[in-house]
All heavy atoms as an XYZ file, in Angstrom:
958
protein
N      22.858    -10.158    266.663
C      22.537     -8.779    266.961
C      22.387     -8.671    268.465
O      21.629     -9.398    269.078
C      21.236     -8.402    266.255
C      20.804     -6.991    266.550
S      19.289     -6.542    265.677
C      19.956     -6.211    264.078
N      23.073     -7.777    269.058
C      23.011     -7.629    270.497
C      21.823     -6.768    270.885
O      21.325     -5.963    270.106
C      24.300     -6.999    271.014
O      24.376     -5.660    270.574
N      21.356     -6.940    272.132
C      20.244     -6.147    272.642
C      20.542     -4.653    272.549
O      19.682     -3.859    272.252
C      19.958     -6.522    274.096
C      19.212     -7.819    274.264
C      17.771     -7.727    273.817
O      17.127     -6.674    274.015
O      17.277     -8.697    273.249
N      21.788     -4.289    272.821
C      22.140     -2.875    272.826
C      22.089     -2.256    271.431
O      21.963     -1.052    271.289
C      23.527     -2.673    273.437
O      24.484     -3.341    272.655
N      22.181     -3.086    270.382
C      22.151     -2.541    269.029
C      20.723     -2.342    268.520
O      20.523     -1.713    267.496
C      22.931     -3.440    268.072
O      22.268     -4.667    267.915
N      19.726     -2.896    269.225
C      18.338     -2.716    268.818
C      17.872     -1.322    269.224
O      18.034     -0.899    270.351
C      17.444     -3.773    269.465
C      17.704     -5.209    269.032
C      16.837     -6.163    269.838
C      17.452     -5.385    267.566
N      17.276     -0.617    268.275
C      16.798      0.737    268.523
C      15.284      0.756    268.424
O      14.690     -0.033    267.693
C      17.395      1.704    267.499
C      18.897      1.787    267.564
C      19.428      2.692    266.481
C      20.940      2.691    266.531
N      21.549      3.173    265.332
N      14.665      1.681    269.135
C      13.227      1.841    269.052
C      12.865      2.311    267.645
O      13.341      3.356    267.210
C      12.733      2.870    270.083
O      13.110      2.429    271.383
C      11.226      3.033    270.018
N      12.048      1.536    266.930
C      11.702      1.950    265.560
C      10.671      3.073    265.558
O       9.768      3.094    266.386
C      11.124      0.668    264.957
C      10.587     -0.094    266.115
C      11.472      0.251    267.289
N      10.832      4.001    264.645
C       9.853      5.075    264.468
C       9.022      4.841    263.216
O       7.889      5.292    263.139
C      10.561      6.427    264.382
C      11.305      6.751    265.631
N      10.682      7.142    266.782
C      12.617      6.717    265.914
C      11.576      7.342    267.728
N      12.769      7.086    267.219
N       9.596      4.123    262.244
C       8.896      3.781    261.007
C       9.080      2.280    260.773
O      10.197      1.807    260.622
C       9.457      4.584    259.834
C       9.140      6.071    259.915
C       9.806      6.865    258.797
N      11.242      6.618    258.673
C      12.176      7.183    259.439
N      11.845      8.035    260.375
N      13.455      6.904    259.267
N       7.955      1.569    260.735
C       7.978      0.112    260.570
C       7.263     -0.228    259.273
O       6.124      0.188    259.057
C       7.282     -0.589    261.759
C       7.957     -0.209    263.076
C       7.264     -2.103    261.553
C       7.170     -0.599    264.310
N       7.928     -0.992    258.410
C       7.328     -1.442    257.155
C       7.171     -2.952    257.213
O       8.144     -3.676    257.428
C       8.194     -1.055    255.953
C       7.704     -1.538    254.589
C       6.311     -0.980    254.278
C       8.695     -1.154    253.497
N       5.943     -3.418    257.024
C       5.633     -4.846    256.998
C       5.348     -5.218    255.549
O       4.549     -4.564    254.876
C       4.414     -5.159    257.887
C       4.731     -4.781    259.339
C       4.016     -6.624    257.756
C       3.529     -4.747    260.239
N       5.992     -6.276    255.064
C       5.815     -6.704    253.679
C       5.288     -8.135    253.664
O       5.992     -9.077    254.041
C       7.136     -6.621    252.891
C       6.896     -6.981    251.434
C       7.749     -5.230    253.003
N       4.024     -8.280    253.265
C       3.386     -9.591    253.168
C       2.164     -9.479    252.279
O       1.366     -8.551    252.422
C       2.958    -10.086    254.554
O       2.261    -11.310    254.445
N       2.017    -10.435    251.359
C       0.838    -10.470    250.498
C      -0.333    -11.146    251.196
O      -1.454    -11.107    250.708
C       1.147    -11.185    249.185
N      -0.075    -11.758    252.347
C      -1.124    -12.412    253.120
C      -1.787    -11.355    254.008
O      -1.201    -10.911    254.989
C      -0.506    -13.524    253.970
C      -1.534    -14.288    254.771
O      -2.521    -13.734    255.229
N      -1.279    -15.560    254.962
N      -3.012    -10.933    253.688
C      -3.632     -9.824    254.424
C      -3.861    -10.140    255.905
O      -3.684     -9.264    256.749
C      -4.950     -9.574    253.698
C      -5.184    -10.750    252.837
C      -3.871    -11.427    252.612
N      -4.239    -11.357    256.238
C      -4.469    -11.711    257.632
C      -3.169    -11.643    258.435
O      -3.112    -11.053    259.515
C      -5.077    -13.113    257.729
C      -5.482    -13.580    259.112
C      -6.525    -12.636    259.718
C      -6.031    -14.996    259.046
N      -2.115    -12.215    257.877
C      -0.803    -12.218    258.532
C      -0.255    -10.793    258.627
O       0.172    -10.332    259.689
C       0.146    -13.127    257.750
C       1.487    -13.355    258.401
C       1.591    -13.721    259.721
C       2.646    -13.222    257.659
C       2.834    -13.954    260.311
C       3.887    -13.444    258.227
C       3.978    -13.828    259.564
N      -0.278    -10.073    257.513
C       0.256     -8.715    257.482
C      -0.482     -7.779    258.420
O       0.135     -7.007    259.168
N      -1.813     -7.828    258.406
C      -2.589     -6.953    259.281
C      -2.442     -7.346    260.750
O      -2.473     -6.481    261.628
C      -4.061     -6.928    258.865
C      -4.282     -6.092    257.633
O      -3.708     -5.024    257.487
N      -5.105     -6.582    256.719
N      -2.273     -8.641    261.006
C      -2.008     -9.082    262.375
C      -0.690     -8.521    262.890
O      -0.607     -8.020    264.016
N       0.350     -8.597    262.052
C       1.649     -8.019    262.423
C       1.536     -6.508    262.604
O       2.124     -5.933    263.526
C       2.693     -8.335    261.356
C       3.214     -9.762    261.309
C       4.082     -9.966    260.076
C       3.990    -10.083    262.572
N       0.779     -5.883    261.727
C       0.600     -4.426    261.818
C      -0.040     -4.036    263.150
O       0.392     -3.093    263.814
C      -0.248     -3.944    260.653
C      -0.378     -2.452    260.584
C      -1.195     -2.042    259.378
N      -1.107     -0.605    259.222
C      -1.448      0.037    258.149
N      -1.886     -0.616    257.097
N      -1.354      1.337    258.098
N      -1.051     -4.786    263.556
C      -1.701     -4.505    264.846
C      -0.739     -4.739    266.002
O      -0.670     -3.921    266.922
C      -2.951     -5.355    265.010
C      -3.599     -5.171    266.376
C      -5.055     -5.373    266.365
C      -5.714     -5.238    267.712
N      -5.264     -4.204    268.584
N      -0.002     -5.839    265.952
C       0.973     -6.114    267.015
C       2.006     -4.992    267.134
O       2.323     -4.536    268.235
C       1.690     -7.438    266.758
C       0.929     -8.713    267.041
C       1.708     -9.923    266.520
C       0.683     -8.856    268.530
N       2.543     -4.572    266.004
C       3.556     -3.517    266.020
C       2.958     -2.182    266.466
O       3.573     -1.444    267.237
C       4.202     -3.355    264.641
C       5.041     -4.540    264.188
S       6.507     -4.780    265.213
C       6.046     -6.259    266.095
N       1.756     -1.862    265.994
C       1.106     -0.617    266.395
C       0.856     -0.599    267.894
O       1.122      0.397    268.571
C      -0.215     -0.435    265.643
O       0.012     -0.257    264.276
N       0.335     -1.700    268.417
C       0.075     -1.791    269.860
C       1.373     -1.706    270.657
O       1.444     -1.021    271.667
C      -0.654     -3.086    270.205
C      -2.086     -3.111    269.697
O      -2.603     -2.062    269.235
O      -2.693     -4.202    269.737
N       2.396     -2.409    270.187
C       3.665     -2.475    270.909
C       4.377     -1.121    270.949
O       4.938     -0.729    271.952
C       4.579     -3.524    270.249
C       6.020     -3.517    270.688
C       6.160     -3.911    272.154
N       7.530     -4.070    272.534
C       8.277     -3.107    273.093
N       7.765     -1.918    273.304
N       9.525     -3.336    273.430
N       4.359     -0.392    269.836
C       5.121      0.849    269.730
C       4.251      2.106    269.781
O       4.713      3.203    269.504
C       5.954      0.841    268.446
C       6.939     -0.272    268.416
C       6.875     -1.390    267.637
C       8.120     -0.410    269.209
N       7.943     -2.210    267.900
C       8.727     -1.629    268.859
C       8.725      0.380    270.188
C       9.907     -2.076    269.446
C       9.905     -0.067    270.772
C      10.476     -1.282    270.401
N       2.998      1.951    270.169
C       2.050      3.064    270.211
C       2.559      4.221    271.076
O       2.445      5.383    270.686
C       0.712      2.568    270.753
C      -0.359      3.616    270.849
C      -1.635      3.020    271.393
O      -1.626      2.049    272.134
N      -2.756      3.614    271.004
N       3.128      3.932    272.222
C       3.593      4.970    273.143
C       4.729      5.809    272.558
O       4.947      6.937    272.977
C       4.043      4.346    274.476
C       2.979      3.564    275.189
C       1.812      4.442    275.658
O       1.830      5.662    275.520
N       0.790      3.817    276.192
N       5.478      5.250    271.602
C       6.626      5.967    271.033
C       6.235      6.807    269.825
O       7.063      7.538    269.293
C       7.731      4.987    270.604
O       7.243      4.198    269.509
C       8.158      4.091    271.753
N       4.988      6.686    269.390
C       4.549      7.426    268.213
C       5.001      6.797    266.908
O       4.998      7.449    265.867
N       5.388      5.527    266.949
C       5.852      4.846    265.742
C       4.728      4.745    264.715
O       3.563      4.600    265.057
C       6.365      3.448    266.082
N       5.109      4.829    263.448
C       4.179      4.669    262.336
C       4.415      3.302    261.718
O       5.560      2.858    261.580
C       4.426      5.750    261.290
C       4.252      7.151    261.797
C       4.692      8.163    260.752
O       5.134      7.827    259.666
N       4.574      9.423    261.091
N       3.331      2.638    261.337
C       3.420      1.312    260.734
C       2.721      1.344    259.386
O       1.577      1.786    259.283
C       2.778      0.233    261.640
C       2.920     -1.145    261.017
C       3.370      0.266    263.043
N       3.430      0.895    258.349
C       2.867      0.792    257.012
C       2.974     -0.649    256.535
O       3.808     -1.410    257.031
C       3.618      1.705    256.032
C       3.456      3.171    256.304
C       2.031      3.651    256.084
O       1.259      3.068    255.332
N       1.678      4.733    256.764
N       2.156     -0.997    255.557
C       2.184     -2.344    255.025
C       2.242     -2.302    253.502
O       1.576     -1.470    252.878
C       0.959     -3.120    255.480
C       1.124     -4.613    255.313
S      -0.147     -5.536    256.184
C      -1.448     -5.469    254.976
N       3.044     -3.184    252.936
C       3.113     -3.355    251.489
C       2.779     -4.810    251.181
O       3.147     -5.704    251.942
C       4.507     -3.006    250.982
N       2.091     -5.022    250.065
C       1.679     -6.379    249.714
C       2.362     -6.915    248.464
O       2.112     -8.041    248.065
C       0.149     -6.443    249.521
O      -0.215     -5.529    248.489
C      -0.576     -6.099    250.808
N       3.224     -6.113    247.854
C       3.914     -6.529    246.639
C       5.319     -5.929    246.610
O       5.588     -4.924    247.279
C       3.133     -6.088    245.405
N       6.189     -6.518    245.823
C       7.586     -6.094    245.758
C       7.728     -4.634    245.333
O       8.460     -3.869    245.966
C       8.376     -7.002    244.803
O       8.311     -8.341    245.287
C       9.821     -6.582    244.710
N       7.055     -4.224    244.266
C       7.191     -2.845    243.785
C       6.680     -1.837    244.812
O       7.274     -0.774    245.008
C       6.469     -2.662    242.454
C       7.107     -3.377    241.259
C       6.269     -3.189    240.001
C       8.526     -2.901    241.035
N       5.598     -2.173    245.462
C       5.060     -1.298    246.508
C       6.052     -1.204    247.677
O       6.313     -0.118    248.193
C       3.721     -1.852    246.989
C       3.062     -1.031    248.066
C       1.799     -1.671    248.618
O       1.539     -2.866    248.349
O       1.082     -0.971    249.330
N       6.620     -2.333    248.060
C       7.595     -2.349    249.148
C       8.830     -1.533    248.786
O       9.354     -0.779    249.608
C       7.987     -3.789    249.483
N       9.294     -1.682    247.549
C      10.468     -0.930    247.107
C      10.207      0.578    247.178
O      11.062      1.347    247.625
C      10.861     -1.337    245.694
C      12.130     -0.665    245.210
C      12.576     -1.179    243.858
O      11.736     -1.637    243.055
O      13.785     -1.127    243.605
N       9.025      0.995    246.767
C       8.672      2.416    246.822
C       8.678      2.917    248.271
O       9.209      3.989    248.560
C       7.304      2.646    246.188
N       8.119      2.133    249.180
C       8.122      2.522    250.603
C       9.548      2.577    251.148
O       9.887      3.485    251.918
C       7.289      1.554    251.437
C       5.824      1.854    251.445
C       4.837      1.126    250.833
C       5.165      2.948    252.082
N       3.622      1.714    251.049
C       3.794      2.826    251.820
C       5.622      4.024    252.845
C       2.863      3.748    252.305
C       4.679      4.938    253.329
C       3.326      4.791    253.058
N      10.371      1.610    250.776
C      11.752      1.583    251.267
C      12.516      2.831    250.839
O      13.249      3.433    251.629
C      12.474      0.333    250.765
C      12.128     -0.978    251.450
C      12.659     -2.158    250.648
C      12.663     -1.002    252.869
N      12.340      3.217    249.591
C      13.075      4.362    249.054
C      12.542      5.679    249.619
O      13.292      6.513    250.107
C      13.013      4.360    247.508
C      13.810      3.171    246.965
C      13.517      5.679    246.933
C      13.562      2.890    245.503
N      11.242      5.844    249.597
C      10.652      7.137    249.956
C      10.527      7.318    251.464
O      10.642      8.433    251.967
C       9.311      7.251    249.225
C       8.181      7.825    249.972
C       6.906      7.917    249.130
N       5.933      6.967    249.630
C       5.399      5.984    248.937
N       5.730      5.786    247.702
N       4.530      5.181    249.476
N      10.315      6.255    252.203
C       9.968      6.377    253.624
C      11.136      6.081    254.555
O      11.145      6.492    255.701
C       8.779      5.470    253.901
C       7.991      5.787    255.113
C       7.512      7.000    255.500
C       7.552      4.853    256.089
N       6.803      6.870    256.666
C       6.804      5.569    257.044
C       7.711      3.479    256.241
C       6.220      4.955    258.142
C       7.123      2.871    257.324
C       6.392      3.605    258.272
N      12.119      5.327    254.095
C      13.306      4.981    254.891
C      12.920      4.402    256.261
O      13.210      4.994    257.294
C      14.209      6.209    255.071
C      14.763      6.774    253.795
C      15.793      5.871    253.152
O      16.689      5.396    253.801
N      15.639      5.627    251.867
N      12.279      3.234    256.306
C      11.863      2.679    257.603
C      13.059      2.302    258.481
O      14.166      2.090    257.988
C      11.070      1.434    257.204
C      11.584      1.061    255.861
C      11.969      2.354    255.194
N      12.802      2.245    259.781
C      13.809      1.806    260.749
C      13.777      0.287    260.902
O      14.777     -0.335    261.236
C      13.541      2.420    262.129
C      13.465      3.920    262.080
O      14.450      4.534    261.636
O      12.429      4.480    262.473
N      12.585     -0.284    260.709
C      12.387     -1.720    260.865
C      11.621     -2.249    259.668
O      10.570     -1.714    259.303
C      11.609     -2.007    262.159
C      11.190     -3.456    262.430
C      12.400     -4.389    262.508
C      10.364     -3.545    263.705
N      12.154     -3.288    259.049
C      11.522     -3.957    257.912
C      11.184     -5.372    258.349
O      12.062     -6.114    258.780
C      12.483     -3.982    256.721
C      12.063     -4.807    255.503
C      10.798     -4.236    254.873
C      13.195     -4.867    254.492
N       9.899     -5.734    258.251
C       9.449     -7.086    258.585
C       8.991     -7.737    257.287
O       8.077     -7.243    256.623
C       8.309     -7.064    259.619
C       8.769     -6.347    260.896
C       7.847     -8.485    259.923
C       7.670     -6.144    261.920
N       9.643     -8.836    256.909
C       9.369     -9.501    255.632
C       8.815    -10.898    255.874
O       9.375    -11.676    256.656
C      10.661     -9.606    254.780
C      10.372    -10.290    253.458
C      11.266     -8.230    254.552
N       7.725    -11.231    255.195
C       7.116    -12.561    255.241
C       7.951    -13.481    254.353
O       7.904    -13.382    253.137
C       5.681    -12.462    254.733
C       4.943    -13.786    254.716
O       5.562    -14.833    255.009
O       3.736    -13.769    254.391
N       8.704    -14.381    254.949
C       9.608    -15.232    254.168
C       8.866    -16.288    253.365
O       9.417    -16.870    252.448
C      10.641    -15.896    255.075
C      10.176    -17.149    255.777
C      11.320    -17.879    256.445
O      12.407    -17.360    256.588
N      11.056    -19.089    256.857
N       7.599    -16.532    253.672
C       6.840    -17.561    252.956
C       6.165    -17.033    251.701
O       5.556    -17.783    250.965
C       5.751    -18.142    253.868
C       6.315    -18.835    255.084
O       7.434    -19.384    254.984
O       5.660    -18.824    256.134
N       6.257    -15.749    251.455
C       5.531    -15.145    250.348
C       6.292    -15.332    249.037
O       7.312    -14.697    248.818
C       5.324    -13.657    250.636
C       4.291    -13.029    249.736
O       4.131    -13.516    248.594
O       3.655    -12.064    250.162
N       5.802    -16.190    248.134
C       6.515    -16.444    246.877
C       6.474    -15.260    245.916
O       7.236    -15.210    244.958
C       5.772    -17.642    246.285
C       4.400    -17.558    246.849
C       4.558    -16.943    248.231
N       5.595    -14.292    246.165
C       5.471    -13.137    245.280
C       6.524    -12.068    245.549
O       6.671    -11.140    244.766
C       4.088    -12.521    245.442
C       2.960    -13.471    245.090
C       1.620    -12.868    245.411
O       1.385    -11.698    245.136
N       0.738    -13.653    246.001
N       7.247    -12.188    246.655
C       8.218    -11.165    247.022
C       9.599    -11.493    246.484
O      10.023    -12.644    246.492
C       8.282    -11.019    248.543
C       6.979    -10.609    249.219
C       7.161    -10.557    250.725
C       6.489     -9.271    248.686
N      10.289    -10.476    246.037
C      11.642    -10.602    245.497
C      12.649    -10.440    246.640
O      12.952     -9.327    247.055
C      11.860     -9.534    244.423
C      13.245     -9.566    243.813
O      14.073    -10.395    244.226
O      13.492     -8.742    242.919
N      13.135    -11.554    247.164
C      14.061    -11.511    248.301
C      15.349    -10.776    247.960
O      15.951    -10.137    248.808
C      14.362    -12.921    248.782
C      13.187    -13.560    249.476
C      13.619    -14.872    250.116
N      12.482    -15.529    250.703
C      11.852    -16.561    250.164
N      12.251    -17.041    249.010
N      10.822    -17.110    250.771
N      15.792    -10.863    246.723
C      17.026    -10.189    246.314
C      16.891     -8.675    246.494
O      17.837     -8.006    246.890
C      17.370    -10.530    244.870
N      15.711     -8.134    246.233
C      15.475     -6.702    246.424
C      15.700     -6.313    247.881
O      16.376     -5.328    248.173
C      14.054     -6.331    246.014
C      13.596     -4.951    246.504
C      14.182     -3.857    245.635
C      12.105     -4.873    246.562
N      15.146     -7.083    248.791
C      15.266     -6.754    250.202
C      16.699     -6.911    250.683
O      17.193     -6.112    251.468
C      14.304     -7.591    251.041
C      12.873     -7.329    250.680
C      12.112     -8.288    250.053
C      12.301     -6.089    250.946
C      10.803     -8.034    249.707
C      10.998     -5.824    250.596
C      10.240     -6.799    249.975
N      17.372     -7.920    250.187
C      18.773     -8.110    250.557
C      19.612     -6.946    250.029
O      20.442     -6.404    250.755
C      19.300     -9.438    250.011
C      20.732     -9.769    250.383
C      20.904     -9.848    251.896
C      21.157    -11.076    249.737
N      19.365     -6.539    248.802
C      20.107     -5.410    248.223
C      19.864     -4.131    249.028
O      20.789     -3.394    249.352
C      19.715     -5.206    246.761
C      20.552     -4.127    246.070
C      20.237     -3.998    244.583
N      18.902     -3.480    244.347
C      17.901     -4.174    243.807
N      18.077     -5.425    243.441
N      16.722     -3.637    243.630
N      18.609     -3.904    249.389
C      18.307     -2.703    250.165
C      18.945     -2.788    251.552
O      19.430     -1.785    252.074
C      16.806     -2.486    250.294
C      16.480     -1.149    250.867
N      16.482     -0.005    250.104
C      16.195     -0.764    252.114
C      16.193      1.023    250.870
N      16.011      0.590    252.097
N      18.981     -3.964    252.119
C      19.618     -4.139    253.422
C      21.101     -3.799    253.340
O      21.641     -3.106    254.199
C      19.446     -5.586    253.905
C      20.200     -5.976    255.171
C      19.710     -5.169    256.368
C      20.071     -7.456    255.436
N      21.759     -4.252    252.289
C      23.193     -4.027    252.163
C      23.540     -2.610    251.716
O      24.562     -2.061    252.104
C      23.794     -5.041    251.184
C      23.699     -6.499    251.637
C      24.188     -7.411    250.532
C      24.451     -6.730    252.928
N      22.680     -1.996    250.899
C      22.973     -0.675    250.358
C      22.249      0.447    251.090
O      22.606      1.605    250.941
C      22.584     -0.631    248.879
C      23.375     -1.581    248.023
C      22.837     -1.675    246.601
O      21.828     -1.008    246.286
O      23.421     -2.422    245.812
N      21.236      0.095    251.880
C      20.414      1.103    252.538
C      21.061      1.670    253.790
O      22.241      1.425    254.067
N      20.285      2.421    254.553
C      20.824      3.066    255.752
C      21.269      2.044    256.803
O      20.688      0.971    256.928
C      19.647      3.910    256.262
C      18.440      3.339    255.621
C      18.871      2.692    254.347
N      22.310      2.404    257.545
C      22.860      1.515    258.564
C      21.862      1.176    259.667
O      21.984      0.151    260.313
C      24.096      2.144    259.222
C      25.281      2.183    258.282
O      25.289      1.415    257.301
O      26.189      2.981    258.533
N      20.901      2.045    259.895
C      19.977      1.871    261.002
C      18.874      0.850    260.720
O      18.130      0.486    261.620
C      19.315      3.204    261.369
C      20.288      4.271    261.808
C      20.937      4.980    260.625
O      20.353      4.996    259.530
O      22.050      5.487    260.794
N      18.719      0.409    259.484
C      17.632     -0.492    259.128
C      17.789     -1.842    259.820
O      18.812     -2.504    259.691
C      17.565     -0.702    257.610
C      16.468     -1.643    257.120
C      15.078     -1.079    257.435
C      16.613     -1.891    255.631
N      16.762     -2.221    260.575
C      16.700     -3.534    261.190
C      15.747     -4.382    260.353
O      14.747     -3.869    259.846
C      16.169     -3.429    262.620
C      17.043     -2.573    263.528
C      16.395     -2.341    264.870
O      16.027     -3.279    265.552
N      16.233     -1.087    265.231
N      16.053     -5.667    260.192
C      15.234     -6.545    259.368
C      14.833     -7.768    260.166
O      15.676     -8.398    260.810
C      15.994     -6.992    258.093
C      15.146     -7.958    257.280
C      16.398     -5.788    257.261
N      13.540     -8.090    260.107
C      13.023     -9.318    260.704
C      12.399    -10.132    259.586
O      11.630     -9.601    258.778
C      11.960     -9.018    261.759
C      12.488     -8.360    262.999
S      11.175     -7.896    264.161
C      10.320     -9.427    264.404
N      12.736    -11.418    259.535
C      12.148    -12.328    258.566
C      11.251    -13.269    259.348
O      11.720    -13.971    260.242
C      13.250    -13.099    257.804
C      12.628    -14.051    256.800
C      14.201    -12.131    257.126
N       9.956    -13.257    259.035
C       8.994    -14.037    259.810
C       8.282    -15.049    258.923
O       8.239    -14.913    257.705
C       7.961    -13.109    260.497
C       8.642    -12.222    261.529
C       7.227    -12.247    259.494
N       7.726    -16.069    259.555
C       7.064    -17.142    258.828
C       5.856    -17.654    259.604
O       5.856    -17.622    260.838
C       8.037    -18.302    258.553
O       7.326    -19.336    257.868
C       8.633    -18.867    259.828
N       4.852    -18.122    258.890
C       3.710    -18.800    259.496
C       3.902    -20.309    259.505
O       3.233    -21.015    260.240
C       2.431    -18.490    258.700
C       1.769    -17.156    258.938
C       0.600    -16.978    257.975
C       1.278    -17.039    260.361
N       4.791    -20.797    258.678
C       4.954    -22.240    258.502
C       5.669    -22.942    259.642
O       5.511    -24.119    259.836
C       5.742    -22.527    257.234
C       4.987    -22.211    255.997
C       5.756    -22.715    254.822
N       5.226    -22.131    253.611
C       5.781    -22.224    252.449
N       6.921    -22.866    252.317
N       5.244    -21.677    251.392
N       6.485    -22.237    260.351
C       7.366    -22.877    261.317
C       7.170    -22.269    262.694
O       6.784    -21.117    262.832
C       8.818    -22.686    260.872
O       9.699    -23.150    261.849
N       7.460    -23.064    263.703
C       7.409    -22.557    265.070
C       8.787    -22.104    265.524
O       8.991    -21.826    266.693
C       6.891    -23.646    266.030
O       7.755    -24.776    265.935
C       5.471    -24.037    265.701
N       9.733    -22.017    264.573
C      11.081    -21.588    264.932
C      11.074    -20.116    265.342
O      10.124    -19.400    265.106
C      12.055    -21.802    263.775
S      11.701    -20.782    262.335
N      12.143    -19.676    265.932
C      12.248    -18.298    266.378
C      12.345    -17.362    265.173
O      12.803    -17.746    264.103
C      13.487    -18.123    267.246
C      13.420    -18.906    268.530
C      14.680    -18.715    269.354
O      15.669    -18.188    268.882
N      14.625    -19.157    270.586
N      11.908    -16.136    265.381
C      12.028    -15.107    264.349
C      13.511    -14.878    264.089
O      14.320    -14.835    265.005
C      11.358    -13.796    264.814
C      11.666    -12.659    263.873
C       9.856    -14.006    264.942
N      13.868    -14.748    262.832
C      15.256    -14.493    262.456
C      15.464    -12.997    262.342
O      14.704    -12.319    261.665
C      15.573    -15.156    261.116
C      15.370    -16.649    261.128
C      15.493    -17.208    259.739
C      15.136    -18.674    259.743
N      15.092    -19.220    258.403
N      16.474    -12.492    262.988
C      16.799    -11.079    262.913
C      18.205    -10.958    262.365
O      19.143    -11.526    262.916
C      16.718    -10.396    264.295
C      17.057     -8.924    264.181
C      15.331    -10.583    264.899
N      18.347    -10.266    261.252
C      19.646    -10.116    260.612
C      20.196     -8.727    260.850
O      19.498     -7.743    260.673
C      19.535    -10.366    259.100
C      19.135    -11.776    258.774
C      17.857    -12.067    258.335
C      20.041    -12.814    258.928
C      17.491    -13.370    258.043
C      19.683    -14.119    258.633
C      18.411    -14.381    258.191
O      18.046    -15.662    257.909
N      21.428     -8.659    261.242
C      22.133     -7.391    261.426
C      23.077     -7.252    260.238
O      23.874     -8.148    259.969
C      22.902     -7.445    262.743
C      23.639     -6.167    263.062
O      23.896     -5.370    262.128
O      23.975     -5.967    264.228
N      22.996     -6.131    259.546
C      23.797     -5.929    258.338
C      25.276     -6.142    258.572
O      26.021     -6.429    257.667
C      23.552     -4.544    257.763
C      24.135     -3.466    258.638
C      23.825     -2.038    258.251
N      23.876     -1.666    256.900
C      22.825     -1.522    256.070
N      21.645     -1.759    256.471
N      22.966     -1.149    254.847
N      25.755     -5.977    259.791
C      27.180     -6.097    260.071
C      27.603     -7.528    260.362
O      28.782     -7.823    260.382
C      27.575     -5.192    261.237
C      27.247     -3.756    260.957
N      27.910     -3.002    260.013
C      26.292     -2.951    261.465
C      27.393     -1.798    259.962
N      26.398     -1.738    260.828
N      26.633     -8.426    260.559
C      26.993     -9.806    260.862
C      26.373    -10.809    259.899
O      26.503    -11.994    260.093
C      26.576    -10.185    262.306
O      25.162    -10.025    262.436
C      27.285     -9.322    263.330
N      25.726    -10.347    258.866
C      25.116    -11.236    257.879
C      26.218    -11.865    257.033
O      26.965    -11.172    256.352
C      24.159    -10.437    256.981
C      23.379    -11.221    255.943
C      22.387    -12.152    256.627
C      22.650    -10.270    255.026
N      26.326    -13.179    257.125
C      27.354    -13.873    256.355
C      26.826    -14.206    254.968
O      25.620    -14.196    254.720
C      27.775    -15.179    257.052
O      26.665    -16.089    257.022
C      28.228    -14.934    258.482
N      27.723    -14.553    254.070
C      27.337    -14.955    252.721
C      26.447    -16.183    252.777
O      25.455    -16.279    252.049
C      28.594    -15.246    251.875
O      29.425    -14.092    251.888
C      28.221    -15.609    250.455
N      26.779    -17.135    253.644
C      25.959    -18.342    253.774
C      24.549    -18.012    254.257
O      23.573    -18.582    253.769
C      26.615    -19.340    254.733
C      27.864    -19.964    254.147
O      28.011    -19.972    252.905
O      28.701    -20.452    254.930
N      24.430    -17.102    255.224
C      23.113    -16.708    255.707
C      22.310    -16.039    254.600
O      21.128    -16.309    254.440
C      23.239    -15.764    256.902
C      23.719    -16.430    258.161
C      24.042    -15.409    259.240
O      24.633    -14.365    258.962
N      23.665    -15.721    260.465
N      22.944    -15.191    253.846
C      22.262    -14.514    252.740
C      21.810    -15.528    251.698
O      20.685    -15.472    251.202
C      23.180    -13.471    252.114
N      22.665    -16.464    251.351
C      22.302    -17.480    250.363
C      21.169    -18.358    250.873
O      20.245    -18.665    250.139
C      23.520    -18.337    250.017
C      23.278    -19.252    248.837
C      22.922    -18.479    247.577
O      23.585    -17.518    247.208
N      21.865    -18.894    246.897
N      21.209    -18.747    252.157
C      20.121    -19.534    252.750
C      18.801    -18.797    252.621
O      17.785    -19.374    252.281
C      20.401    -19.828    254.217
C      21.517    -20.846    254.416
O      21.903    -21.516    253.424
O      21.986    -20.960    255.556
N      18.812    -17.490    252.885
C      17.602    -16.693    252.817
C      17.083    -16.604    251.385
O      15.891    -16.750    251.131
C      17.871    -15.313    253.407
C      16.644    -14.473    253.589
C      15.559    -14.759    254.352
C      16.398    -13.191    253.024
N      14.646    -13.739    254.306
C      15.136    -12.766    253.491
C      17.120    -12.371    252.175
C      14.583    -11.534    253.125
C      16.563    -11.150    251.823
C      15.306    -10.752    252.293
N      17.977    -16.414    250.437
C      17.576    -16.326    249.029
C      17.061    -17.660    248.491
O      16.240    -17.698    247.590
C      18.736    -15.832    248.170
C      19.106    -14.370    248.380
C      20.421    -14.066    247.669
C      18.011    -13.447    247.884
N      17.550    -18.776    249.047
C      17.176    -20.098    248.560
C      15.915    -20.664    249.222
O      15.493    -21.768    248.891
C      18.322    -21.091    248.761
C      19.487    -20.810    247.812
O      19.247    -20.157    246.765
O      20.606    -21.218    248.134
N      15.310    -19.931    250.153
C      14.117    -20.447    250.814
C      13.022    -20.674    249.786
O      12.868    -19.886    248.849
C      13.638    -19.470    251.881
C      14.504    -19.383    253.123
C      14.054    -18.221    253.997
C      14.483    -20.669    253.895
N      12.231    -21.750    249.946
C      11.160    -21.998    248.976
C      10.090    -20.943    249.015
O       9.881    -20.256    249.941
C      10.602    -23.350    249.402
C      11.081    -23.598    250.777
C      12.282    -22.727    250.995
């Protein structure tokens, strides 16, 4: 994903069942995008996240990849079928690796399968 393709998010949805992690991300995003008037919401379960995705149409989706309670296939389906403007970040507490950012136009089948196969 190129820098020029990143857009200022107005609606940010964070999906994590870990309240400390999710609320920490929520504070970071709120502080970071406060000047733009961005709204930040949090979902802690797959069904709740799906409802937010459908009704709210976020610009940025942040998903906790370590959360075993989340249905990754749902997020992948929404990424592929949802609005073109949706940006997705997959974050983890387990690793010090860089945050993974997937662009719907460059997501390969192998990348999608790797994401679905994460423990």
